C-alpha positions, 0 to 999 in steps of 0.5 A: 500500500511512503521526494517526488520530482516533477520531471521524468524518472531516471535511475542511474545504475552502474553498467555491468562489466564486460564479459571475461574470457572464461578460459583466462579469467574466473567469473566474478562472484555474485555479490551477496549485498548491493546498494542501488539508487532509488527514486521515492515517488509519492513516498514509494520506493522504486529501483531498477532491476533486470529480468531475464527473457526467453532469448537469453537477453535481459530487460531493465524494468522499474521495481516497487519495494513493497514491504506491506503486501505479500502479493507480487504484481506485474505489468502486462508488458512484463508478462509478454516479455517473459512469455508467460500467459495470463489467466483471468477468473472474471475480476482478477488476472494472474500469470507466472512470474520470472524465477528471479530478478536482478538488482544491482548485479545481485539475483533476487529469487522469486521462487517462493511465489508461483503466481503474480497478479496482473492488470491487463485491462490498464491501457498503460501496460508498462505500469502495474497500477495507474500513476505508479512508475513500476512494472513489477513489485518486490513484495514482503514474501520475497523481502523476508528472505533478505536483509533490507535497508531503505535509506529515504534521505539518501534515496538508496536501497540496500539488499543482501543475504541475511547477516550482510548488512550492518544496521545502525540506529534504534532497534525494536523487536517486531512480529514477522509472519513467517509465511509472508513477511508482514511486520507488526510493530508495538506502538503506543497512542494515548498511553495505550498499547497497539500493534501497527503494521510497517508498510513501506509500500503505503504512501500514507498511514492508516488507523482503524475507524474506531480508533480514529473516531475515538481520538477525534472525539477526544481531541477537537484541537487536532487538525482534521479534513475530509478529502485525500489530497497530497500523499493521502491521495493514494490511488484515486479511489472513489471513496478518497473524496470522503476519506477523513484525515488528521494528525496524531499529536504523538505516537510511539512506534517501536523505539521512535517518538513521532509527532504530527503523524498524518493518518487516514481513517480505515474502514473495518473491512480493511482492518480485516484485510490487514489482520487476516494474513497475519493472525495478529490484532492491529489498529492500522499501519504506519506508511512511509510518509511518516518515515521520510527522515529515516533509514529503515532497516529490516532484519527479517532473520532476527525479527528486528527493525532499525530506525536511523535518523538521517535528517530533520525536516518536516515535509510539506505533504499537505501544502498543496492545491486541494483537488482529489485526483485519479490517474487514468488508463490514458495517462490523464488525471480525473478530478474526483472532487475538491477538499474544503479549507476553513469550511469552504471549497479550497478550489473554485467550483462550478461552471467557471471552476472545477467539477467532479469528472473534469480532467486536469490537463496542466499545472502552470502550463506544464502538461500532466498527462503521463506523469506519476502520482508523485510528480503531479503532486509535486507540481501541485505543491508549493508555499501556502498562498501561492497561486497555481494556474490549472488548465482544466478540461470539461466536456472537451473544452479547456479553460484556466482556473487560478487555485491557491496552495493551502496549508492543509492539516496545519499544525496547531500553534504551540503554547508559547505562541498562544501565550504571546498572543494573549 
C-alpha cells in the first residue's frame, strides 16, 4: 500500500562489466549485498532491476519495494516479455512470474511465489497500477528472505543475504509472519498499547475507524479534513473524496517518538484485510510518509527493525492545491472532487471552476498527462498562498482556473505562541 520530482524518472545504475574470457579469467562472484539508487515517488520506493527473457537477453524494468503486501504484481508488458500467459477468473488476472530478478548485479529469487497478479485491462501496460512508475513489485514474501535497508534521505536501497548488512540506529523487536513477511510493530497512542503494521509500500498511514473516531472525539484541537489530497491521495479511489484525515499529536512506534503523524481513517473491512494474513490484532499501519527522515532497516532473520535518523525536516505533504485526483488508463488525471479549507471549497467550483469528472490537463502550463502520482503532486505543491494556474478540461473544452496552495492539516500553534498572543 511512503521526494517526488516533477520531471521524468531516471535511475542511474552502474553498467555491468564486460564479459571475461572464461578460459583466462574466473567469473566474478555474485555479490551477496548491493546498494542501488532509488527514486521515492509519492513516498514509494522504486529501483531498477533486470529480468531475464526467453532469448537469453535481459530487460531493465522499474521495481516497487513493497514491504506491506505479500502479493507480487506485474505489468502486462512484463508478462509478454517473459512469455508467460495470463489467466483471468472474471475480476482478477494472474500469470507466472520470472524465477528471479536482478538488482544491482545481485539475483533476487522469486521462487517462493508461483503466481503474480496482473492488470491487463490498464491501457498503460508498462505500469502495474495507474500513476505508479513500476512494472513489477518486490513484495514482503520475497523481502523476508533478505536483509533490507531503505535509506529515504539518501534515496538508496540496500539488499543482501541475511547477516550482510550492518544496521545502525534504534532497534525494536517486531512480529514477522513467517509465511509472508508482514511486520507488526508495538506502538503506543494515548498511553495505550497497539500493534501497527510497517508498510513501506503505503504512501500514507492508516488507523482503524474506531480508533480514529475515538481520538477525534477526544481531541477537537487536532487538525482534521475530509478529502485525500497530497500523499493521502493514494490511488484515486472513489471513496478518497470522503476519506477523513488528521494528525496524531504523538505516537510511539517501536523505539521512535513521532509527532504530527498524518493518518487516514480505515474502514473495518480493511482492518480485516490487514489482520487476516497475519493472525495478529492491529489498529492500522504506519506508511512511509511518516518515515521520510529515516533509514529503515529490516532484519527479517532476527525479527528486528532499525530506525536511523538521517535528517530533520518536516515535509510539506499537505501544502498543496486541494483537488482529489485519479490517474487514468490514458495517462490523464480525473478530478474526483475538491477538499474544503476553513469550511469552504479550497478550489473554485462550478461552471467557471472545477467539477467532479473534469480532467486536469496542466499545472502552470506544464502538461500532466503521463506523469506519476508523485510528480503531479509535486507540481501541485508549493508555499501556502501561492497561486497555481490549472488548465482544466470539461466536456472537451479547456479553460484556466487560478487555485491557491493551502496549508492543509496545519499544525496547531504551540503554547508559547498562544501565550504571546494573549
